[in-house]
Every structure is written in C-alpha cells, then in structure tokens.
N, C-alpha and C positions, 0 to 999 in steps of 0.2 A: 759690982765690978769683978772681973776675972783677969787672971794673969796669963799672958802668953807664954807657953812653955818653951818657945823658941828664942824669943828676944827678951822676955821678962817684963814687957811693957804692960800697963794696966789698960784693959779694954772693957767697954760696956758689955753687959750680959747678953744683949740681943744680937750682937754682931757675929757673923759666921766666919769672917776672915780678920786677921790682925791688920789694923790700919798702918802699922809700922813696918812689918816685914812681910805681910801677905800670908802668914801661916793660916791654914784651914783648921778651924776648931772642930773637933769631933762632935757628932750629934749627941745631945744629952739623952740618956736612957729614958724611955717612956714617951719620947717625942718623935713623931714621924715627919720626915721632911715634906714640906708642902709641894705638891706636884702642880706644875703649871697645866692649865687645860690644853688638851691636844687640839691641834688645828684640824678643821674639817678638810675634806678632799679638795674643795675649791680654794681653801686658804693655804694649802701646802705649796712649797716651792716646786716648780716644774722640773721633771726629770730631764736628763740629757736627751733622751729619745723625744720627749715632748718639745724641748727647745729646738731640736733639729728639724722636726717635721711640722712644727706649728705654722699655721697660715699667717702671713704678714697682716698686721692690722691695717696698715696704710695701703690704700688702693691708688694706683697711678692715675694721675689726672688725664682723662681721655683727650683733653684739648692741649696737652703738652706739646705734641708734635706740630699741631697747628700753630701754637705760639712760637715754636722754634722756627717754623717756616716764615711766619710774619716777621720775626726779628731778622732772619737772613735776608729777606726781600728788602726790608727797610735799610739795613746796613749796606746792601748792594746798591740801592738807589743813591745813597750819599757817596758811596765809592765811585759810582758811575759819574755823578756830577763833578766831583773833584778831579777825576781822571780826564774828563772833557776840558775842564778849565786849565789844568796843568798836567799834560800827558807825561812829561819827563820827571815829575816829582812823584816818586813812588811812595805808596802808603802801605802800611801793614794791614791789609784786609784779610778776610777769611781765606783759608788755604784752598778752598774750592771755588773761589771767585773766578779764577782763570778758566776752569772747566765749565762753569755756568755761562761765561761769556761765549765760549766756543759753541755750546749748544744753542744759545740764542742766535748766534750768527747763522748756524745751520738752518734753524727754523725760519728766520727772516729771508735767507737766500731761497728757500723753498717757496715762500709766499711771493717773492719778487718774480721768480721764474714762472710761477703759475699765472700771475697777472700778465707777464710778457707773452706766454703761450696763448692765453685767451685773446690778447690783442692781435697776435700774429694770425690766429685762426680766423678772426673776423676779417682781417685784411685779405687772407687767402680766399675766403668765401666771396668777398666783394670782387676780387680780381677774377675769379672763375666765372662768376655771373656776368661780369662785363665782357669777358672773352667770348662766352657763349652768345651773348646778345650781338656782339660784333660779327661773329661768324654766321649767325642766323640771318643777319641783314644782307649778306652776300649769297645766301642760299646754301651755305655749307651745313652739312648735317652734324649735329652734336649728339653726344650721349644723352640718353634720357635719364630722368631722375633729378632730384634736388641736389645741387652742389653743397648746400649748407648741411644737408643730412649726411652726405659723404664725408665732408670735412669734420663734422661733429663725431661721426663714427671713428674716423682716423684719429682724431684728437683723444677720444676716450681710450682707444687702444694704446696710444702713446703715453697717456697719463696713468695707465693702470699700474705701471711699476716705476715710472720716471721719478716721482717725487721721493719715494723711499730711497731709490738709488742716488738721487741728487743729495739727499740729506746725509747719507753715509759718505758720499764723495766729498762733501764739504768737511766732514769730520776728518776724513783721511788727509785732505790737503792741509788742514790746520795741524794735524799730527806730524805731517812731514816738515812743516815750517818749524814746529817746536823741537822736534828731534834733531833736525839738521842744525838749527841754531844752538841747541844745547851741546851737540857734538863739537861744533866749532869752538864754542866758548870754553867748554870743559876739557876737551881733548887736544884740539889743535892749538888753542892759545894757552891751555894749562891753567885757566882761571877756575878754581874750585869753590868759589864763594857761593854759587847757586846750586840748589838741588833741582831736579827735574820739575818739581811742583812750583818752586819759587821762580824758576825761569819761565814757566807757563804764565804765572801771574804777571811777571815783568813784561813779557811779550804782549799779552792781551791788554795790559794797562796802557801801553803806548798807542794801541789802535782802538781804544774804547770809543773814540769819536765816530767810528764806523757804524756803531749800533744806531746812533742818532741819524746818520746819513742813510742807513737802510730804511728807516721809517720815512725819511724825506723822499727817497726814490720811489717807494710804494705809493705815497700820496701823489707824486707827480705822474706815476703810471695810471692811477685811477682818474686823474684829471685829464688824461689824454695827451700829456706832454712826454711822449715816449723818448724823444731825443734827449731831453734834459735828464730823464730818469737813467738812461743808459750812460750819459756823461757822468752822473753822480756815481754810478757803479764802477766806472773806470777810475774815477778819483779814489774810490775806496780801495781798489787794487793797488794804486800808487801808495796810499797811506800804509797799507799792509806791508808793502815792500820796505818802506822807510822804517816801520816799526821793527821789522826783522833786523835791519841794520843797527838800529839803536839798541836792541836787545843784546847785540854782540859787542858794540863799540863802547857804550856809556859805562865807564868805570875808571878808576885810577889805579887799580892794582897792577903790578908788573906782570907781564905775560911772556910766553916763549917767543912769539913773533909779533910784529906790529899788527894792531887790530884792523888796519886797512886791508892787509893781505888776508886776514881771517874773513873779512866781509866778502872779498872777491871769491875765496874758496867756497864760502857758504852759498853765494849767489849762483855759482856754477853748478854746484850739487843740486840746489833747489830748482834751477831751470831745467836740468836734465830729468829729474824725477817727475816734476809737474808736467813737463812736455809729454812724457810717456803716458801718464795717467789721463791727461786731457785728450790725447790722440785716441786712446781706446774709447773714451766716452764720446768723443765727436763722431767716430765711425758708427757707434751704436745709434746715436741720435740721427745721423744722416740717413741711416737705413730706415728708421721709423718715419722720418719725414718723406722719404721716397715712397713708402707705402701709402702715406696720406695723399700725395699728389696723384698716384695711380688711381686711388679710390675716388678722387675728385674728377677724374677724366682728363688729366693733363698729361 
C-alpha cells in the first residue's frame, strides 16, 4: 500500500491515480511508462481536410425521383376523385396540384381541338368534292387536282404552329382567371386568407370535374358525335365560370364590400381581357382557314 501525499488516503501500489482525490502518482524510478501502440494511418482519426472533402459513402437511389413522381400521381388521383365527388369541400393537397391541373387542361384542350380540326377537314374535303361533282354535272369547269390533297396541305400548314399556340393560349387564359380572381379576393374584397398558390388550388379544385368531361368530349368526338362533344365543351366553360365565382364567394371572413359585387367586378374584368385575347386568336385562325379554302379551290 502507498499513501497519497495529497489527501493521505491509502492506495494500492499499482494505481497511477488516487481513487479518493484523483492525485497523479509520480512514476517510480526505474520504470518506464507503458506506451500504447500507435495507430496505423488507416486507423487514425480523419483530419478536417479529409472530413471536408471525403466522398459520401451513401449513394442516392437512382429511382428516388421516379418514386416521388409515382407518389405525386397517386395522391393526385385520389385528390381528383374526391374533388369530383365534393367540389366545394376543399382538401389540403400538394401545393402544385393546381398547376398540374392547369397543364392537364391545356393538353386535353389541344387533343380536343386536334380531333375537331381533323373532323372539320374531312367535312370540308367531302363538301369540296360534292361541289365539284355538282358543277361538273352542269358542264362547269373546276380546278384540277385533288381537293383532299389541297385540304390536307392547308391543314398541315394550319397545324404547324396551331397546337403550340393553343397550348400556351390555354395556359394564359387560366392565368388570367387565377390572377383576376386572386386580385378581386385579395385586393378588392380585402380577404388575405389565400396566397396565390392556395387560390390556384382552390379555383382548380372547384372545376376538377372538367378533366373528366374533357375525356368524355374526346371519346364523343372519336365516336363521331361532334354535336354532343361540342355541347360538353360549352358545359365545361360554364363550370369554369361557376368555379371562378365560387373561388371568390365561398368563405365566411368579413370583407370590404359584399362578395356579390366582387364577383361582378371580376366577371367584367375577365370578360374584357378574354375577349381581347380570343379576338386576336380568332383573327389568326380565320386567316389560316381562308388560306385553306383558297388552296381547295373555293
């Protein structure tokens, strides 16, 4: 046993520190402290430089983006079904569901117009051929060449940039609806409960049924029921107008003026802007149709 010079307690001979006060006993003469074996380079702790520039051990799953897309599509599908069943019962979906809905509307609108143009082209070809046959029966001279080829050439010219323009036109129309509706709700009425993104989700949630009607209209068009398809399309325009009103009206928060007057202001602004855009587009479309008729010899 040995005595600690610091606290006077008795300690075993082989201890290096006092178990009572922690005093470090000096090394006995003739004994060298035992050195612990040094670590090899691979066993040493990494330096700051090594930690900073070390390559991460975990690699990102290459299918992670695919899984996220699948999850988004699955959630959107259930969001769509619930919105169709209960349009006015808003749900907390993904913040980009509204934008996804607008893009789908633009794509479906392009497909519908393409089907409609093909149907119109077939009708024009048939009418031109019938007219030429009628005139030939009375000895009237008609232009030579195939009317179907002329109409097809004109249709190809018309379609060359039509669908891209129509796609962006649909996006612009939706943007006008959203911006005017948000302006009326946020500025005119003073209802600050919605951000622009949440208002977009609110508006598209009310008209989600139009996505289903778009598919129905295309099926009717493929079935040759053009009248029913066009009727469905006008019904979609009516639902869109109602959704615009609901996006402004539905709420219980106090506002600056009555929501009815806010709807009137919004509808007037909307009608003015959409009329200007549609007039410009109609003039361009009429010019292209005229070129087709001239090419067909009418």
